[in-house]
Residue, then its C-alpha position, 0 to 999 in steps of 0.5 A: m474509479d476503474a481498476s487502472n486509475q486506482y492502481a496508478l493512484l496507488l503507485c503515485a501515492l507510494q511514491h509521494f510517501g517515499i514507500p519503495v515498490t519492490n515488485s508490481d504486476g499491474t494488479a498488485v504491488e509489493v513494498a518493504g516489510g513483505y506487504k502486498i497491496r491489491t486493488l479491488a476495483a469492484k469495491e473501490v478499496y485497497a486490500l493490504q496483505l502481509g503474507e497470505k493474510t489480508e490485514q486491512q482494507f482501505s478506501d482512502v489511498v492516503r490513509l493506506c500509505s500513512y498506515l503502511q509508512q508507520q508499519v514499515s518504519a516501526a518494523s525497521g526500528h525508525d520513528e518518523t515522529g521526530 
């Protein structure tokens, strides 16, 4: 997948999961909780960063968004499990 399609897929997935984007520049997206997501097209993965440290890499955008949703929810003190 080329970088622009990978980036567009990321933006759509974040919107679907209800994860608000606080900043985007065409190569990286910042979301709540101080997380930054970079698309690494050469590897077809998404790198999730907190500050300057890469937390994890995901090859599946749905898993990335699920993980991020849990992290942001836990940090804000909300439990999405009901």
